[in-house]
C-alpha positions as CSV (number, residue, x, y, z in Angstrom):
1,X,-48.9,64.5,34.6
2,X,-47.1,66.8,37.1
3,X,-46.8,69.5,34.3
4,X,-50.5,69.4,33.5
5,X,-51.3,69.9,37.2
6,X,-49.0,72.8,37.5
7,X,-50.5,74.4,34.4
8,X,-54.0,73.7,35.6
9,X,-53.3,75.4,38.9
10,X,-51.5,78.3,37.2
11,X,-54.5,78.9,34.9
12,X,-56.9,78.7,37.9
13,X,-54.7,81.3,39.6
14,X,-54.6,83.8,36.7
15,X,-57.8,82.9,35.0
16,X,-58.4,81.5,31.5
17,X,-59.9,84.6,30.1
18,X,-57.1,86.8,31.4
19,X,-54.5,84.5,29.9
20,X,-56.5,84.4,26.6
21,X,-56.5,88.2,26.6
22,X,-52.8,88.4,27.2
23,X,-52.3,86.0,24.2
24,X,-54.6,88.1,22.0
25,X,-52.5,91.2,22.9
26,X,-49.2,89.4,22.3
27,X,-50.1,87.9,19.0
28,X,-52.7,90.4,17.7
29,X,-54.7,87.5,16.5
30,X,-58.4,86.6,16.7
31,X,-57.7,82.9,17.4
32,X,-56.2,83.4,20.8
33,X,-58.5,80.9,22.4
34,X,-57.5,78.2,19.9
35,X,-53.8,79.0,20.4
36,X,-54.2,78.9,24.2
37,X,-56.0,75.6,24.0
38,X,-53.3,74.0,21.7
39,X,-50.6,75.2,24.0
40,X,-52.5,73.9,27.0
41,X,-52.5,70.4,25.2
42,X,-48.9,70.6,24.4
43,X,-47.7,71.6,27.8
44,X,-50.0,69.1,29.5
45,X,-48.3,66.3,27.5
46,X,-44.9,67.2,28.6
47,X,-43.1,65.5,31.5
48,X,-41.7,67.5,34.3
49,X,-42.6,70.6,36.3
50,X,-42.4,74.2,35.1
51,X,-41.2,77.0,37.5
52,X,-43.9,79.3,36.1
53,X,-46.5,77.2,34.4
54,X,-48.7,80.3,33.3
55,X,-45.7,82.0,31.7
56,X,-44.8,78.7,29.9
57,X,-48.4,78.4,28.7
58,X,-48.5,82.0,27.5
59,X,-45.1,81.7,25.7
60,X,-46.1,78.4,24.1
61,X,-49.4,80.0,22.9
62,X,-47.6,83.1,21.6
63,X,-45.1,80.9,19.7
64,X,-47.9,79.0,18.1
65,X,-49.4,82.4,17.0
66,X,-46.1,83.4,15.5
67,X,-45.8,80.1,13.6
68,X,-49.3,80.6,12.4
69,X,-48.5,84.1,11.2
70,X,-45.4,83.0,9.4
71,X,-47.2,80.1,7.7
72,X,-50.0,82.4,6.5
73,X,-47.5,84.9,5.2
74,X,-45.6,82.2,3.3
75,X,-48.8,80.9,1.7
76,X,-49.8,84.5,0.9
77,X,-46.5,85.2,-0.8
78,X,-46.9,82.0,-2.8
79,X,-50.4,83.1,-3.9
80,X,-49.2,86.5,-5.0
81,X,-46.1,85.2,-6.8
82,X,-48.0,82.9,-9.1
83,X,-51.7,84.0,-9.5
84,X,-52.7,81.4,-12.0
85,X,-51.6,78.7,-9.6
86,X,-53.0,80.6,-6.7
87,X,-56.6,79.8,-7.6
88,X,-55.6,76.1,-7.8
89,X,-54.1,76.3,-4.3
90,X,-57.3,78.0,-2.8
91,X,-60.1,76.5,-4.9
92,X,-61.4,73.0,-4.7
93,X,-61.5,71.9,-8.4
94,X,-63.4,68.7,-7.7
95,X,-67.0,68.7,-9.0
96,X,-69.8,69.2,-6.5
97,X,-71.7,66.0,-5.4
98,X,-74.8,66.9,-7.1
99,X,-72.8,67.5,-10.4
100,X,-71.3,64.0,-10.0
101,X,-74.8,62.5,-9.4
102,X,-76.2,64.2,-12.5
103,X,-73.1,63.0,-14.6
104,X,-73.6,59.4,-13.3
105,X,-77.3,59.5,-14.4
106,X,-76.3,60.9,-17.8
107,X,-73.7,58.2,-18.2
108,X,-76.2,55.5,-17.3
109,X,-78.7,57.0,-19.8
110,X,-75.9,57.0,-22.5
111,X,-75.1,53.4,-21.8
112,X,-78.8,52.5,-22.3
113,X,-78.8,54.5,-25.5
114,X,-75.7,52.8,-26.9
115,X,-77.3,49.5,-25.9
116,X,-80.2,50.3,-28.2
117,X,-78.0,50.6,-31.2
118,X,-77.9,47.7,-33.8
119,X,-74.8,45.5,-33.1
120,X,-73.0,46.7,-36.1
121,X,-73.6,50.4,-35.6
122,X,-72.7,50.1,-31.8
123,X,-69.4,48.3,-32.8
124,X,-68.5,51.0,-35.3
125,X,-69.5,53.9,-32.9
126,X,-67.4,52.4,-30.1
127,X,-64.4,51.8,-32.3
128,X,-64.5,55.4,-33.3
129,X,-65.4,57.0,-30.0
130,X,-63.8,54.8,-27.4
131,X,-60.8,53.5,-29.3
132,X,-60.2,56.7,-31.3
133,X,-59.9,54.9,-34.5
134,X,-60.3,56.8,-37.8
135,X,-63.1,56.1,-40.3
136,X,-60.5,54.7,-42.7
137,X,-59.0,52.2,-40.2
138,X,-62.5,51.0,-39.2
139,X,-63.5,50.5,-42.9
140,X,-60.4,48.5,-43.6
141,X,-60.7,46.3,-40.6
142,X,-64.4,45.5,-41.2
143,X,-64.2,45.3,-44.9
144,X,-66.6,48.0,-45.6
145,X,-66.4,51.4,-47.3
146,X,-65.5,54.6,-45.5
147,X,-69.0,56.0,-46.5
148,X,-70.7,53.1,-44.7
149,X,-68.7,53.8,-41.5
150,X,-69.7,57.5,-41.8
151,X,-73.4,56.5,-42.2
152,X,-73.2,54.2,-39.1
153,X,-71.5,57.0,-37.0
154,X,-74.1,59.5,-38.2
155,X,-76.9,57.0,-37.3
156,X,-75.5,56.4,-33.8
157,X,-75.0,60.2,-33.2
158,X,-78.5,61.0,-34.4
159,X,-80.0,58.3,-32.1
160,X,-77.9,59.2,-29.1
161,X,-78.6,62.9,-29.3
162,X,-82.3,62.3,-29.6
163,X,-82.2,59.8,-26.8
164,X,-80.3,62.1,-24.5
165,X,-82.4,65.2,-25.2
166,X,-85.6,63.4,-24.3
167,X,-84.9,62.1,-20.8
């Protein structure tokens, strides 16, 4: 706590805005206020007394500015080195909330449409679409012709297409 009192008195003596301007000149950054505030917090948490608290605060803020510059430069170099991955590093690829809401509504609508299919057509449709089974495999398992499987799938697709278009 003694360190924070010394820093507080030093800043009162030199002035926050004057110290902020000094940091801005030293780092050539627009975020001098943030750097100074972060340095203030860091110095205030230390134990012990500084001989020149204002200088310690200024040096700490300048070091934070240098670290931020190096971090930005490293990220910039990574983005330039691999442009296809650069977009992934910058862009948020998750869908927007409204897109997710619309997708949920469409999925629920599809569930209702699948529920309207006859039990046999629904079973064949789900075996093909969800399980990824081929027409031949479905026909063999259910003991029907491959042509019958194709007709059930076509019937399901026609119904669901119509159902989804008219909501």
